[in-house]
MARDODREN-953273 format. One record per residue: x, y, z of N, C-alpha, C in turn; residue in one letter. Coordinates in nm, 2 decimals. Atoms other than C-alpha are relative to their C-alpha. Example, Ala and Ser with C-alpha at 12.3 -4.5 7.8 and 13.67 -1.06 7.14 Angstrom:
<nodes>
NODE  neast nnorth    nup caeast canorth   caup  ceast cnorth    cup aa
NODE   0.09  -0.12   0.00   1.23   -0.45   0.78   0.09   0.12   0.00  A
NODE  -0.09  -0.11   0.00   1.37   -0.11   0.71  -0.08   0.11   0.08  S
</nodes>
This chain:
<nodes>
NODE  neast nnorth    nup caeast canorth   caup  ceast cnorth    cup aa
NODE   0.07  -0.12   0.04   0.04   -0.01  -0.03   0.01   0.10   0.06  M
NODE  -0.04  -0.06   0.02   0.13    0.32  -0.10  -0.08   0.16   0.05  D
NODE   0.06  -0.13  -0.07   0.09    0.71   0.07  -0.16  -0.03  -0.10  L
NODE   0.14  -0.03   0.06  -0.17    0.77  -0.23  -0.14  -0.10   0.10  F
NODE   0.19   0.05  -0.09  -0.46    0.51  -0.04   0.02  -0.06   0.10  T
NODE   0.05   0.00  -0.18  -0.31    0.48   0.32  -0.06   0.11   0.03  L
NODE   0.07  -0.14  -0.04  -0.39    0.80   0.40  -0.20  -0.04  -0.06  F
NODE   0.07  -0.04   0.07  -0.71    0.75   0.21  -0.15  -0.11   0.08  P
NODE   0.07   0.11  -0.09  -0.82    0.40   0.36  -0.01   0.02   0.13  T
NODE   0.02  -0.07  -0.16  -0.73    0.57   0.74  -0.15   0.06   0.00  I
NODE   0.09  -0.02   0.00  -0.94    0.80   0.67  -0.17  -0.04   0.03  S
NODE   0.12   0.04   0.05  -1.27    0.63   0.51  -0.02  -0.15   0.09  T
NODE   0.04   0.09  -0.10  -1.18    0.36   0.86  -0.08   0.13   0.11  S
NODE   0.08  -0.09  -0.10  -1.24    0.66   1.10  -0.17   0.05  -0.06  F
NODE   0.14  -0.06  -0.03  -1.59    0.79   0.90  -0.09  -0.19   0.05  I
NODE   0.10   0.12  -0.08  -1.73    0.38   0.96   0.03   0.01   0.13  V
NODE  -0.02   0.00  -0.13  -1.59    0.36   1.30  -0.10   0.13   0.07  I
NODE   0.11  -0.08  -0.05  -1.78    0.72   1.35  -0.14  -0.06  -0.05  S
NODE   0.16   0.10   0.09  -2.12    0.54   1.16  -0.05  -0.06   0.15  A
NODE   0.10   0.09  -0.09  -2.09    0.28   1.39   0.01   0.08   0.12  V
NODE  -0.02  -0.01  -0.08  -1.99    0.46   1.68  -0.16   0.14   0.07  L
NODE   0.11  -0.08   0.00  -2.32    0.68   1.60  -0.16  -0.07   0.05  V
NODE   0.12   0.10  -0.04  -2.54    0.38   1.62   0.03  -0.11   0.14  A
NODE  -0.02   0.03  -0.14  -2.42    0.30   1.94  -0.04   0.03   0.11  I
NODE   0.08  -0.16  -0.04  -2.50    0.63   2.04  -0.13  -0.04   0.05  G
NODE   0.19   0.06   0.04  -2.86    0.53   1.96  -0.03  -0.07   0.08  W
NODE   0.04   0.12  -0.05  -2.94    0.26   2.11   0.00  -0.03   0.17  G
NODE   0.00  -0.04  -0.23  -2.73    0.40   2.48  -0.12   0.04   0.05  L
NODE   0.11  -0.16  -0.06  -3.00    0.68   2.47  -0.13  -0.05   0.01  I
NODE   0.11   0.08  -0.02  -3.29    0.44   2.36   0.01  -0.03   0.19  I
NODE   0.06   0.07  -0.08  -3.24    0.25   2.68   0.07   0.10   0.14  K
NODE  -0.03  -0.17  -0.07  -3.14    0.63   2.87   0.11  -0.02   0.08  G
NODE  -0.15   0.00  -0.08  -2.78    0.54   2.97   0.02   0.15  -0.08  K
NODE  -0.04  -0.12   0.06  -2.74    0.91   2.90   0.17   0.04  -0.01  R
NODE  -0.11  -0.04   0.06  -2.37    0.94   3.00   0.06  -0.10  -0.07  E
NODE  -0.06   0.15   0.10  -2.26    0.60   2.81   0.00   0.12  -0.12  A
NODE  -0.01  -0.07   0.14  -2.42    0.83   2.52   0.04   0.06  -0.04  H
NODE  -0.08  -0.16   0.00  -2.26    1.14   2.57   0.14  -0.04  -0.05  K
NODE  -0.08   0.05   0.06  -1.94    0.94   2.56   0.00  -0.01  -0.09  K
NODE   0.01   0.00   0.13  -2.01    0.76   2.29  -0.01   0.12  -0.15  T
NODE   0.01  -0.08   0.12  -2.13    1.08   2.07   0.10   0.06  -0.01  M
NODE  -0.15  -0.08  -0.05  -1.80    1.25   2.21   0.08  -0.04  -0.09  I
NODE  -0.04   0.10   0.12  -1.61    0.97   2.01  -0.03  -0.05  -0.12  A
NODE   0.07   0.01   0.10  -1.81    0.97   1.71   0.03   0.13  -0.07  A
NODE  -0.05  -0.16   0.04  -1.76    1.36   1.66   0.16  -0.05  -0.04  A
NODE  -0.17   0.02   0.06  -1.37    1.26   1.69   0.06  -0.04  -0.07  V
NODE   0.03   0.12   0.13  -1.39    0.98   1.47  -0.01   0.15  -0.11  A
NODE   0.02  -0.07   0.17  -1.55    1.21   1.17   0.09   0.12   0.05  A
NODE  -0.13  -0.10   0.04  -1.29    1.50   1.28   0.10  -0.04  -0.04  L
NODE  -0.16   0.06   0.06  -0.97    1.27   1.24  -0.05  -0.02  -0.13  L
NODE   0.09   0.03   0.19  -1.19    1.18   0.90   0.09   0.16  -0.11  F
NODE   0.01  -0.17   0.09  -1.15    1.58   0.82   0.12  -0.01  -0.04  F
NODE  -0.12  -0.06   0.03  -0.83    1.64   0.94   0.11  -0.11  -0.10  I
NODE  -0.07   0.09   0.16  -0.67    1.34   0.70   0.02   0.05  -0.08  I
NODE   0.03  -0.02   0.12  -0.88    1.40   0.44   0.05   0.13  -0.09  Y
NODE  -0.05  -0.16   0.03  -0.76    1.80   0.44   0.17  -0.04  -0.03  M
NODE  -0.16   0.00  -0.04  -0.39    1.71   0.52  -0.01  -0.07  -0.19  S
NODE  -0.07   0.06   0.08  -0.38    1.45   0.21  -0.02   0.10  -0.15  R
NODE   0.10  -0.09   0.12  -0.59    1.70  -0.03   0.12   0.08  -0.01  T
NODE  -0.09  -0.14   0.01  -0.34    1.97   0.05   0.20  -0.05  -0.01  V
NODE  -0.14   0.01   0.04   0.00    1.80   0.03  -0.01  -0.12  -0.08  F
NODE   0.01   0.03   0.05  -0.11    1.52  -0.19  -0.04  -0.03  -0.07  I
NODE   0.14   0.03   0.09  -0.39    1.52  -0.38  -0.13  -0.06  -0.01  G
NODE   0.16   0.10   0.10  -0.72    1.35  -0.48   0.01  -0.04  -0.07  N
NODE  -0.02   0.09   0.11  -0.76    1.08  -0.67  -0.04   0.01  -0.13  T
NODE   0.07   0.02   0.14  -0.88    1.11  -1.03  -0.10  -0.17  -0.01  S
NODE   0.06   0.14   0.04  -1.15    0.87  -1.18   0.13  -0.07  -0.06  W
NODE  -0.05   0.14   0.05  -0.98    0.55  -1.29  -0.10  -0.03  -0.11  G
NODE   0.07   0.12   0.09  -1.28    0.35  -1.45  -0.06   0.06  -0.13  G
NODE   0.00  -0.03   0.14  -1.39    0.35  -1.77  -0.12   0.12  -0.04  P
NODE   0.04  -0.13   0.08  -1.47    0.70  -1.99  -0.19   0.00   0.05  E
NODE   0.17  -0.04   0.07  -1.90    0.64  -2.07  -0.07  -0.03   0.19  H
NODE   0.03   0.01  -0.18  -1.89    0.59  -1.58   0.05   0.16   0.07  L
NODE  -0.07  -0.13   0.01  -1.70    0.88  -1.56  -0.13   0.15   0.08  K
NODE   0.10  -0.15  -0.04  -2.03    1.14  -1.53  -0.07  -0.07   0.12  V
NODE   0.15   0.05  -0.16  -2.27    0.92  -1.24   0.14  -0.01   0.09  Y
NODE  -0.09   0.01  -0.14  -1.93    0.94  -1.09   0.02   0.09   0.08  Y
NODE   0.00  -0.16  -0.07  -1.92    1.27  -1.04  -0.09   0.09   0.07  Q
NODE   0.13   0.00  -0.08  -2.30    1.29  -0.99  -0.06  -0.09   0.11  V
NODE   0.01   0.07  -0.12  -2.27    1.07  -0.70   0.13  -0.01   0.11  F
NODE  -0.05  -0.14  -0.18  -2.00    1.29  -0.54   0.01   0.05   0.04  L
NODE   0.00  -0.12  -0.08  -2.07    1.55  -0.57  -0.17   0.00   0.12  V
NODE   0.08   0.07  -0.09  -2.43    1.39  -0.40   0.08   0.00   0.13  F
NODE  -0.13   0.01  -0.07  -2.15    1.27  -0.18   0.05   0.17   0.13  H
NODE  -0.08  -0.09  -0.07  -2.02    1.61  -0.10  -0.11   0.09   0.04  I
NODE   0.12  -0.03  -0.08  -2.33    1.76  -0.01  -0.06  -0.05   0.13  I
NODE   0.11   0.02  -0.09  -2.48    1.55   0.19   0.14  -0.04   0.08  L
NODE  -0.07  -0.03  -0.07  -2.17    1.51   0.37   0.06   0.17   0.09  A
NODE  -0.04  -0.15  -0.10  -2.12    1.90   0.47  -0.18   0.05   0.04  T
NODE   0.14   0.00  -0.06  -2.51    1.88   0.52   0.00  -0.11   0.16  V
NODE  -0.02   0.12  -0.06  -2.42    1.59   0.76   0.08   0.10   0.14  A
NODE  -0.07  -0.10  -0.09  -2.13    1.81   0.95  -0.06   0.10   0.08  A
NODE   0.12  -0.10  -0.04  -2.36    2.11   1.00  -0.10  -0.05   0.12  V
NODE   0.05   0.05  -0.05  -2.57    1.91   1.12   0.02  -0.12   0.17  F
NODE  -0.05   0.09  -0.10  -2.36    1.72   1.35   0.05   0.05   0.12  G
NODE  -0.07  -0.14  -0.05  -2.21    2.02   1.50  -0.12   0.06   0.08  I
NODE   0.11  -0.12  -0.09  -2.57    2.21   1.57  -0.10  -0.11   0.13  T
NODE   0.02   0.08  -0.05  -2.67    1.88   1.71   0.06  -0.06   0.17  T
NODE  -0.08  -0.02  -0.08  -2.41    1.85   1.94   0.06   0.14   0.07  L
NODE  -0.06  -0.10  -0.10  -2.36    2.18   2.08  -0.17  -0.01   0.05  V
NODE   0.11  -0.04  -0.13  -2.77    2.21   2.17   0.04  -0.13   0.11  L
NODE  -0.02   0.13  -0.09  -2.69    1.84   2.34   0.03   0.09   0.11  G
NODE  -0.13  -0.09  -0.08  -2.41    2.07   2.54  -0.08   0.08   0.08  F
NODE   0.10  -0.12  -0.07  -2.64    2.32   2.62  -0.16  -0.01   0.09  K
NODE   0.12   0.13  -0.09  -2.88    2.06   2.74  -0.19   0.05  -0.04  A
NODE   0.16  -0.09   0.04  -3.17    2.20   2.47  -0.02  -0.18  -0.03  K
NODE   0.10   0.10   0.04  -3.26    1.80   2.48  -0.12  -0.03  -0.13  Y
NODE   0.14   0.00   0.08  -3.64    1.84   2.31   0.05   0.01  -0.16  A
NODE  -0.06  -0.04   0.10  -3.42    2.02   2.01   0.11  -0.09  -0.05  K
NODE  -0.08   0.08   0.03  -3.14    1.80   2.03  -0.06  -0.15  -0.02  H
NODE   0.13   0.14  -0.02  -3.36    1.45   2.04   0.00   0.07  -0.13  R
NODE   0.09  -0.04   0.18  -3.55    1.62   1.72   0.14   0.02  -0.14  K
NODE  -0.08   0.03   0.14  -3.25    1.68   1.53   0.17  -0.12   0.06  W
NODE  -0.12   0.10  -0.01  -2.98    1.40   1.63  -0.13  -0.12  -0.02  G
NODE  -0.03   0.08   0.09  -3.24    1.16   1.48   0.00   0.03  -0.10  R
NODE  -0.04  -0.03   0.18  -3.21    1.34   1.12   0.15  -0.02   0.01  I
NODE  -0.16   0.04   0.04  -2.87    1.37   1.15   0.09  -0.09  -0.02  T
NODE   0.00   0.12   0.01  -2.81    1.06   1.26   0.00  -0.06  -0.15  S
NODE   0.03   0.06   0.15  -2.96    0.87   0.89   0.07   0.14  -0.08  V
NODE  -0.04  -0.03   0.05  -2.78    1.16   0.74   0.12  -0.03   0.00  I
NODE  -0.11   0.04  -0.03  -2.48    1.07   0.87   0.05  -0.12  -0.02  W
NODE   0.01   0.10   0.08  -2.53    0.71   0.79  -0.01  -0.03  -0.13  F
NODE  -0.02  -0.02   0.19  -2.57    0.81   0.41   0.12  -0.03   0.03  F
NODE  -0.13  -0.05   0.00  -2.27    0.96   0.45   0.05  -0.08  -0.02  T
NODE  -0.07   0.05  -0.04  -2.09    0.71   0.59   0.03  -0.11  -0.16  A
NODE  -0.01   0.10   0.10  -2.22    0.46   0.32   0.05   0.07  -0.14  I
NODE  -0.10  -0.05   0.10  -2.16    0.69   0.04   0.11   0.05   0.00  T
NODE  -0.15   0.02  -0.05  -1.81    0.73   0.17   0.08  -0.09  -0.01  G
NODE  -0.04   0.17   0.04  -1.73    0.37   0.16  -0.03  -0.06  -0.12  V
NODE  -0.01   0.02   0.14  -1.80    0.41  -0.18   0.00   0.07  -0.08  M
NODE  -0.07  -0.15   0.08  -1.66    0.69  -0.32   0.16  -0.11   0.02  V
NODE  -0.07   0.04   0.00  -1.36    0.48  -0.18   0.00  -0.15  -0.06  Y
NODE   0.03   0.13   0.09  -1.45    0.16  -0.36  -0.01   0.01  -0.12  V
NODE  -0.06   0.00   0.17  -1.46    0.30  -0.69   0.13   0.07  -0.04  L
NODE  -0.13  -0.08   0.03  -1.16    0.49  -0.67   0.14  -0.08   0.06  L
NODE  -0.09   0.08  -0.07  -0.93    0.21  -0.44  -0.04  -0.09  -0.02  Y
NODE  -0.03   0.18   0.00  -1.04   -0.11  -0.52  -0.07   0.00  -0.11  M
NODE   0.06   0.04   0.18  -1.29   -0.16  -0.88   0.09   0.10  -0.09  L
NODE  -0.07  -0.15   0.15  -1.09    0.22  -1.09   0.12   0.03   0.05  Y
NODE  -0.15  -0.09  -0.01  -0.73    0.30  -0.93  -0.01   0.14  -0.13  P
NODE  -0.01  -0.08   0.11  -0.72    0.57  -1.04   0.08   0.12   0.00  G
NODE  -0.07  -0.08  -0.01  -0.47    0.89  -1.11   0.04   0.12   0.11  G
NODE  -0.01  -0.12  -0.10  -0.34    1.18  -0.86  -0.01   0.09  -0.05  H
NODE  -0.02  -0.09   0.03  -0.37    1.49  -0.88   0.07   0.07   0.04  T
NODE  -0.15  -0.02  -0.04  -0.10    1.73  -0.81  -0.15   0.11   0.16  K
NODE   0.06  -0.03  -0.19  -0.13    1.85  -0.37  -0.10   0.22  -0.08  P
NODE   0.04  -0.12   0.06  -0.33    2.19  -0.38   0.10   0.12   0.07  V
NODE  -0.05  -0.08  -0.09  -0.04    2.37  -0.18   0.07   0.02  -0.16  W
NODE  -0.06   0.02   0.13   0.15    2.26  -0.52  -0.12   0.11  -0.12  E
NODE   0.08  -0.05   0.10  -0.16    2.45  -0.74   0.02   0.11   0.00  V
NODE  -0.05  -0.16  -0.08  -0.11    2.77  -0.55   0.05   0.09  -0.04  I
NODE  -0.16  -0.12   0.06   0.24    2.87  -0.59   0.04  -0.10  -0.09  F
NODE  -0.03  -0.02   0.16   0.24    2.71  -0.92   0.17  -0.05   0.03  G
NODE  -0.06   0.01   0.00   0.49    2.50  -0.82  -0.04  -0.16  -0.13  L
</nodes>
């Protein structure tokens, strides 16, 4: 495994871990285990944050992976990728909002937001894994330049 696939593998693992922790946290709150729920959801947020840090670091210093599959599937992949990116952005905003509501003890709103946020997060994780499988397992692609090289014209 080279540097181009190591970071995506690690970051995708953190998203999967985050989604699993959200599912566990959801089960804990249903059972009335508030403190365990809180700790689990914080761990899920930390896993998501680690994903983001690794993803952004890779984007800036190594570059992203370009589509390596058949040309006739590229447009479908790009539409799917845009959907995933929008979903992930919405999930991040909802996730932060849900965490803030929980920390501010606004439990009624936290509960309403949490249900929606969890479902969005699960779809984000699933589509993220699908992007990983497409780019690194089924159709390994090329790599673009790191953002810092593009910015500075290197």
